[in-house]
Rosetta silent file (secondary structure, phi, psi, omega in degrees, C-alpha in Angstrom):
SEQUENCE: MATAKDIIETDIPAVLKEKPELAKDINAVINFDIGGDGGGKWTLDATKSEGWVTEGLHDAPKMVVTVSNDDFVKIREKKLNAQMAAMQGKLKFKPMDMGLAMKLAKLLG
SCORE:     score description
SCORE:     0.000 S_00000001
   1 L     0.000  138.066  179.030   18.248    5.982  119.135 S_00000001
   2 L   -68.135  156.264  174.921   15.067    5.483  121.130 S_00000001
   3 L  -124.189  168.259  176.645   11.755    4.966  119.360 S_00000001
   4 H   -56.759  -37.742  179.422    8.167    5.660  120.354 S_00000001
   5 H   -58.112  -46.202  178.256    7.834    1.900  120.976 S_00000001
   6 H   -59.780  -46.479 -176.716   10.669    2.035  123.567 S_00000001
   7 H   -64.775  -48.221 -174.678    9.160    5.078  125.261 S_00000001
   8 H   -74.204  -40.535 -175.387    5.575    3.799  125.348 S_00000001
   9 H   -87.395  -21.977 -177.016    6.248    0.131  126.133 S_00000001
  10 H  -115.499  -54.670 -175.301    9.238    0.537  128.475 S_00000001
  11 H   -66.247  -49.214 -176.624    9.652    4.106  129.794 S_00000001
  12 H   -61.261  -48.840  177.155    6.007    4.926  130.537 S_00000001
  13 H   -59.995  -35.805  179.179    5.312    1.700  132.528 S_00000001
  14 H   -64.673  -42.401  178.591    8.583    2.236  134.454 S_00000001
  15 H   -64.769  -42.209 -179.068    7.566    5.802  135.366 S_00000001
  16 H   -67.980  -32.063  176.055    4.076    4.652  136.406 S_00000001
  17 H   -66.303  -40.552 -179.671    5.533    1.885  138.592 S_00000001
  18 H   -71.103  -38.579 -175.730    7.755    4.469  140.277 S_00000001
  19 L  -129.414   73.895 -177.824    5.006    7.096  140.553 S_00000001
  20 H   -61.020  -19.466  179.049    1.575    5.373  140.609 S_00000001
  21 H   -64.825  -24.752  177.491    0.009    8.696  141.597 S_00000001
  22 H   -65.540  -41.356  177.828    0.534    9.873  137.982 S_00000001
  23 H   -63.245  -43.100  179.199   -1.814    7.148  136.708 S_00000001
  24 H   -62.352  -37.596 -179.187   -4.397    8.142  139.351 S_00000001
  25 H   -68.408  -43.496  179.621   -4.022   11.779  138.298 S_00000001
  26 H   -70.039  -50.933  174.691   -4.485   11.017  134.569 S_00000001
  27 L    43.028   49.734 -179.079   -7.254    8.448  135.223 S_00000001
  28 L  -152.924  164.270  174.078   -8.172    8.129  131.519 S_00000001
  29 E   -99.211  124.466 -177.195   -7.718    5.938  128.456 S_00000001
  30 E  -125.797  129.598  175.482   -5.431    7.607  125.899 S_00000001
  31 E   -94.706  139.000  173.973   -4.599    6.361  122.410 S_00000001
  32 E  -112.017  121.344  177.095   -1.197    7.088  120.880 S_00000001
  33 E  -115.423   96.700 -172.802   -1.090    7.130  117.075 S_00000001
  34 E  -103.736  122.837 -177.160    2.610    7.519  116.236 S_00000001
  35 E   -93.708  165.642  174.962    3.591    7.880  112.574 S_00000001
  36 L    85.604 -179.583  178.068    6.805    7.104  110.712 S_00000001
  37 L   -60.626  133.647 -179.439    9.573    4.548  111.290 S_00000001
  38 L    85.213   -3.041 -179.348    9.463    3.219  114.856 S_00000001
  39 L   -84.561 -169.466 -179.801    5.882    4.377  115.222 S_00000001
  40 E   161.299 -166.895 -179.063    2.727    2.399  115.846 S_00000001
  41 E  -127.615  128.509 -178.764   -0.549    2.471  117.748 S_00000001
  42 E  -138.438  159.602  173.435   -0.858    1.975  121.504 S_00000001
  43 E  -119.521  132.196  172.050   -3.346    2.482  124.291 S_00000001
  44 E  -106.478  115.262  178.530   -2.422    3.865  127.702 S_00000001
  45 E  -107.771   94.287 -177.650   -5.087    2.889  130.238 S_00000001
  46 L   -86.308   11.379  175.069   -4.340    4.942  133.341 S_00000001
  47 L   -88.835   -9.564 -178.009   -7.570    3.787  135.001 S_00000001
  48 L   -97.773  165.819  179.878   -5.861    0.484  135.915 S_00000001
  49 L   -93.428   -9.823  174.738   -3.340   -0.196  138.683 S_00000001
  50 L  -165.876  173.419 -178.623   -0.951   -2.083  136.342 S_00000001
  51 L    62.280   44.213 -171.543   -0.679   -3.329  132.741 S_00000001
  52 L   -69.720  -33.668 -171.724   -1.207    0.236  131.537 S_00000001
  53 E  -108.079  130.665  174.063    0.111   -0.087  127.978 S_00000001
  54 E  -132.612  152.653  177.372   -1.266   -2.322  125.227 S_00000001
  55 E   -78.181  145.896 -178.715   -0.599   -2.410  121.519 S_00000001
  56 L    96.756  171.156 -176.182   -3.449   -1.228  119.312 S_00000001
  57 L  -104.519  141.134  177.217   -6.107    1.430  119.786 S_00000001
  58 L   -77.247  148.548 -179.056   -8.925    1.440  122.351 S_00000001
  59 L   -66.246  -37.190 -173.739  -12.489    1.855  121.031 S_00000001
  60 L  -132.776   68.821 -179.837  -13.463    4.759  123.283 S_00000001
  61 L   -74.864  158.001  174.151  -10.425    6.747  124.433 S_00000001
  62 L   -77.733  -27.526 -179.774  -10.769   10.008  126.331 S_00000001
  63 E  -152.876  148.766  172.757   -8.047   11.451  124.069 S_00000001
  64 E  -117.599  127.995  177.765   -6.028   10.537  120.977 S_00000001
  65 E  -104.976  123.739  179.662   -2.450   11.807  120.702 S_00000001
  66 E  -119.727  127.858 -177.522   -1.081   11.995  117.146 S_00000001
  67 E  -163.269  158.600  175.295    2.598   12.735  116.487 S_00000001
  68 E   -80.200  156.004  177.589    5.507   11.435  114.399 S_00000001
  69 H   -55.798  -47.407 -177.626    7.998    9.030  115.967 S_00000001
  70 H   -58.191  -46.463 -179.318   10.837   11.549  115.504 S_00000001
  71 H   -68.606  -37.417  178.551    8.948   14.374  117.211 S_00000001
  72 H   -61.169  -44.704  178.968    7.719   12.099  120.020 S_00000001
  73 H   -64.523  -42.317  179.401   11.312   11.019  120.745 S_00000001
  74 H   -62.457  -38.899  178.004   12.512   14.653  120.616 S_00000001
  75 H   -64.023  -45.518 -179.387    9.778   15.663  123.098 S_00000001
  76 H   -62.885  -36.890 -179.183   10.772   12.824  125.440 S_00000001
  77 L   -86.239    6.422  179.932   14.470   13.788  125.170 S_00000001
  78 L    61.057   28.801  175.792   13.556   17.447  125.812 S_00000001
  79 L   -94.927  -11.407  178.564   14.917   18.483  122.393 S_00000001
  80 L  -138.724  126.681  179.176   11.444   19.684  121.350 S_00000001
  81 L   -74.877  128.195 -176.617    9.046   21.593  123.596 S_00000001
  82 H   -60.966  -39.320  179.345    5.643   19.858  123.630 S_00000001
  83 H   -65.013  -41.603  178.128    3.736   23.162  123.700 S_00000001
  84 H   -64.518  -43.097  179.501    5.691   24.451  120.689 S_00000001
  85 H   -59.760  -40.824  179.014    5.129   21.129  118.877 S_00000001
  86 H   -66.127  -42.693  179.869    1.381   21.431  119.537 S_00000001
  87 H   -65.965  -30.774 -179.914    1.298   25.041  118.295 S_00000001
  88 L   -85.510   -1.369  179.184    3.194   24.015  115.149 S_00000001
  89 L    80.010   10.378  178.808    0.730   21.182  114.495 S_00000001
  90 L   -81.696  -25.506 -178.152    3.373   18.478  115.031 S_00000001
  91 E  -124.852  120.660 -175.917    1.621   17.197  118.166 S_00000001
  92 E  -122.565  140.734  176.425   -2.164   16.848  118.083 S_00000001
  93 E  -120.952  129.126  175.169   -4.685   16.045  120.795 S_00000001
  94 E  -130.931  124.374  -11.703   -8.276   15.059  119.993 S_00000001
  95 L   -70.781  162.562 -179.475  -10.312   16.303  121.679 S_00000001
  96 L   -77.763  100.195  178.696   -8.111   19.112  122.948 S_00000001
  97 L  -112.532   98.031 -173.833   -8.351   18.685  126.713 S_00000001
  98 H   -58.937  -42.107 -179.647   -5.711   21.036  128.123 S_00000001
  99 H   -60.444  -46.143  179.920   -5.965   19.622  131.656 S_00000001
 100 H   -67.817  -38.931  178.331   -5.434   16.053  130.471 S_00000001
 101 H   -61.390  -39.785  179.655   -2.635   17.131  128.110 S_00000001
 102 H   -67.250  -39.028  177.399   -0.813   18.799  131.029 S_00000001
 103 H   -64.867  -39.079  178.128   -1.142   15.636  133.168 S_00000001
 104 H   -65.384  -36.259  178.413    0.228   13.604  130.262 S_00000001
 105 H   -61.346  -36.222  177.661    3.163   16.030  129.982 S_00000001
 106 H   -62.436  -38.474 -179.505    4.099   15.201  133.596 S_00000001
 107 H   -69.451  -42.171 -176.304    4.259   11.518  132.652 S_00000001
 108 H   -82.742  -24.195 -175.941    6.343   12.084  129.504 S_00000001
 109 L   -78.245    0.000    0.000    8.545   14.844  130.938 S_00000001
């Protein structure tokens, strides 16, 4: 079974290499705070042209995404709708920037 670590450290950079326009579209620093087994803390810096993902949290992100590893994997595998997860409080964005969240959904979807 995939983990948040696999998705963030392997899948996301692969998608950004294939579609660099997604990074340009997001153009922000986003922290991922993933709870539970397989979770961890990562920073996605979509303001750069490569080396987007680093372990640990950035000091001044534009947004922080908080979710459990299980729910994050389910969202990535399309077994859980991200909008439903957000409405149920399983997926949290701080601050809630709908435009940025939608751009992030394109990257994860």
